[in-house]
N, C-alpha and C positions, 0 to 999 in steps of 0.2 A: 215357709212364709215368704211369699213372693208377690211382686207387682210386676206385670209384664212390660218389657222394653218395647217401645213402638216408635214409628216414624209417622209424622203427620204434616200436613201443609199448613203454613202460618195462616191464621185467621179462620180456620175451619173448626167446627165443634168436633169433639171426639170423646170416646169413653175409655177410661182406664179400667182394667180388670185385675183383680188380685185375689189371693187366698191366704188365710192365716193357718189353715190346717188344724183348726180347733173350733169348738162351738163358741159362737159369738152372739148368742141370743141375748137381746137387750142391750147390746153394745152401741156406743156412738163411734162412728168411723170418721177419722180425720186424716186427710191426705196432705202431707207437707210437701212444699215444692221450693226449689231454689232455681230461679230462672238464670239465663245467661247473664254474664257480667255486663253492665253494672246493675243488675236487677235487685229487687227487694224480695226476700223470702216471704212466704205466706202459707196459707192453708186453704183447702177446699173441704166441703163436707161430702163424705161418701155415703153409700147406702148398702144395706145388706141384701145380697141376692139369695143365698142359702145359708141361714144361720148355723145349722147343724154341721155343715161342711166347712164353714168359715169363709165362704165366698162373698166378695163384695165388689162394688164398682163405684166409679166417680165420673159423672158427666162434666166435662170441661167445656165451657161456652166458647163461642167464636171470639168474643171480646176478651176473654182471659188467655186465649192462645196467641200471644204475641209478647215478645219479639221472637224472631227466628234464632235458632242456636240450640245448644244442648241444655236441657232442663234435667234436674235430678229430682225424683219424687220418691216418697216413702209413706207408708200408712201405719196408723196405730188404731187399736180398738180399746175403748175405755168403757168400764161398767162402774157406775157410781163414782166417777172421777179417777178411778184407778186403771192404769194401763195393764191390760191383760194379754196383749199381743202386739208385735210390731213386725213389719216386713223389712227386708233388705232394701237398699236403694235401687231404683230402676232409672233407666235413661229414656227420656223422650226427646227425640230429635225433631225439632220443628224447622221445616225447610220452606224455601220459596217453591212455587209450583214446578219449576223446571230443573230443580237441583237433583243431581245424581250423587248418592252417597255410597262410597266404597270403603269397606274396612276389610283388610286381608285377614 
């Protein structure tokens, strides 16, 4: 159960991809996020890409992609209000256009 780590430019729209590795037919997908401090946590609505495989995505708008910094995101699938699957947390690095990120 994963949501892919990515790096994006601040203010640009992007798509998160993930997988639950189980059938999510009929599920509602919610992507939770924690923005850089001092941000307020929230949610976005995801969409099913391949229900049988458990693949999903979430389109993040340019307006929602601010501020720059490290965001933590994770997703859950619910059927009838019951959580049937969750992903581990993933890191979204939102940078200014000319920022070089290096991690050893």
